[in-house]
N, C-alpha and C positions, 0 to 999 in steps of 0.2 A: 413647246405652246408660248402664245402669244398677249399678254396684258391687253382687255378695253381701254384703248386707250382715249378714243371719244366716242358721242354714239353711231349709231350707225343710219343707213336707207335701206331698205330690203326691194331690189324693182324684182316681183314676180310676174313670168310669164313663160308666151313665144319669139319667138328670132325675131320679132317684133322690139321687145325687151335689148333681146342674148345680144343684136348686135354691131360687131365693133368695128367689121370692115366697110362703112358709108361711113365718113366724116359727118361730125357730128350727129351722129345716134342718140339715143335717154342717157346711155349711158354713161358717154364722154360726154356730156352736157354738162349731169349730175355731179362728176368729178370735175370739172372745172369750176362749177359753182362752189360748191362745199369742200376744196381743196383747204385742209387743216381745220376745218370746220366739222365734218362728216364722214364716214368711211363707206363710202358705195359700197353694198355687193351683190353683182348679178348672177342673177337668180331666173337672166331668160336661159330657156331651155326649146333651139327650133323646134318644128313636124307635134309641139305638142300641145293638148291641148285639158282640161281642164281634168276632166277623168285620170290622162296620165301625170297627168303633173299633183296628183291628192298625190299621194304613194311620197315624194317628195320633202311634206311640209313637215316628220318628223326629222326629216336631213340638213332642214333652213332653220324652226325656229326655236327655240331653248326651250324647255319642260320647266315649271316650278323648278325649287332645288337646283337648278344644273345653272353652271354658269355659262355667261352671257355677256355682250356689250347689246345697253341699252338701245331699244327702236323705236326710233320716232318718226320715221315715214314707212311703207309700206304702200307703196305704187301692186296692183294688180292688171293687169290686163294683156284680156282671154279670150276669146271668140270669135279670133281671126282663120280659129285654125277647126274650132266646134262646129263652124257655123256655114266650113262646106257639104255639100248638096253627097247627099246615098248617093249612090251605094260605095263613096268612100270611104275605109276603117275609117279615118275623122271623126270622119259626121258624130251629131253627137245631135239626140231627141231637148228642145231649148228645156222640157220641160229637167231632165238632167243636168242642163251645162248650169241649170236654178240652182239647183235642192246641188251640190259643185258648188257655187260660186256663196251658198247658204253654209255650207261645212265651212268654207274658209273665216267669211266675216265672225260666224261664231265661236267656233277657233279662235280668231284674233281678242274678240273683242266682250268675251259672257264670258260671266264669275266664276263658273264654272269649267270653263275652260283650265285643264293639263297644262297646260300653255302661259310660260309668265308673259309675254307681250300681254293680254287677255290684262294682268293684272298694276297694266302703263297705261295713260293717255294718251296710246300713238292717235296719227293720224294714214288715216285712209285715203286711198288717191285710188278711184276706179276710173279710171280710160278704159272708156269705149273705143270696139274694130273700126277700123278709119271703112271709108265705101268706099267697093273696089274699084281698080274703072279695068273694064271689060277690050274696049280694043288696043290693050298693051300683055293682056292674055296672051300666051303661046298658043294655037287653036288645037292643038292635044288635052289642054287642060281649059277651054272655053267652057266645057262644060263645070269644070266643078265647083265655083263658086256664082250666085246671082243676087243682085245688089236686096231682091225681097228675102228675100232666105238671113243674109246678113244684120238686113234690120231686124230680126224679128229677136237676133243678140242684143244686139246694142241696145233697141225696151228695156226687154231684160237687167242690163244692167244701166241705166235708166232706173229703173222702178226699185229696184234692191238701195240703187243707195238712197231716191227719196223713203224707203221703209228703212232705213240702218239711223240716218240721219233727225228719223222720227224718234231714235229709243235711243241716240247720246246722251243728255242727262248728264254731259258735263263728263263725263266717264273716255270718251273718245268722240275725235272728230274726222267725219268721213264727208269728204266731198264730189262728184266727177266732174273727168273731166273729159265731153263731152266732145272729142275726133270727130266723131260723124262731120255732128255738128256746125265742125268749126273747118272741117274744108268743103262739107257747100259751099259757106256761106263765103267765104276766100272763094271759090270756087265761081261761084254765079249760076248755082245747080250742081249735079249730080254727071254733066256730060266734062265733052273737052279741056274743058278750064282744074282739071283737076288732076293731070299727066304728067304735071311738072311737082306732083306729090308722087311719082311710084317709077321705078324703073322696069315693073313689068306687070300691072295692077293687082301687085298687092304688096312686099315692104318697097316699103320709100325711104325716098330719096336724102337729102339733106332739107331738100327746102321744106319739102314733108315731116320733115322733124323740127324743123323753125314753125310750122302748125302750131305744132305739138305742146313747144318752149311756153311759146307767147301766151301760152292757155296758161300753163302751170303754172309762168311771171305773174297774171289776173290772179287763179288762185293763193301765192305765195303773198301775194301785196293786197286783197278781200280777204275773202272769210278767214285768211290763216294770218294773216297781219298780226303780230305781235305774238306767234306762236315760237318763235323760236329755227325758223324756216328762210330766212330770207336775207341770204348771205351778202348781201348789197347793204345791209343796216350790222352795224359791231357792234351797235347794242344789243339786238334781237340777238343775235348770232356771230360772238366774235370768235378765231381762233384761236386753235388753244393752245400754235405755239407760233412764237411771231414772226413778220417774215423777213 
């Protein structure tokens, strides 16, 4: 058994969260930023959709009365696999995707939730799927993704962020990291300007994760300023042990 030495961050998602083979991916950046400040738990599962991830919720989040570290931040980053086209076995109906996200958000925030995290002022970051870049997708798999269908799932994440933000009432804090919008803006549209962000049209390069991190930094320095998440501000988030 290990003691809960410091608060933690839970990164919950698919391979875009899980990946550690790409330099400066999300997990690496989080670990470097929050070294000696917060523990980073990578709960990304390659190939998973919201439907396949739901049974893992009990294994990731402690129930009330169970021991566990306090969770300061949860990132939710699904949709890239859910949004593939039918008849792929991973394809999820948009309504089911929305219900799955509502289930997760309810369990993270509702007073009736059986999970301990719901009794804490947790920060929840909803990350939208990035836009696919089709010219890089291998020919046999080009049918799997479409820009239009992926955007449906992006809009669901945006809408849920607005819905939960309206219900905050000081009990939790929700922000949407709109990766789709950020990449589209950086690329000057949804064309070839997206190429540097991906290596296969779906999975991101270090430059793609750089766009993500830039947006996260804006949130920490903006709506979450003073919320104990600013790794550059010792008064906001001090080291647990000296360097």
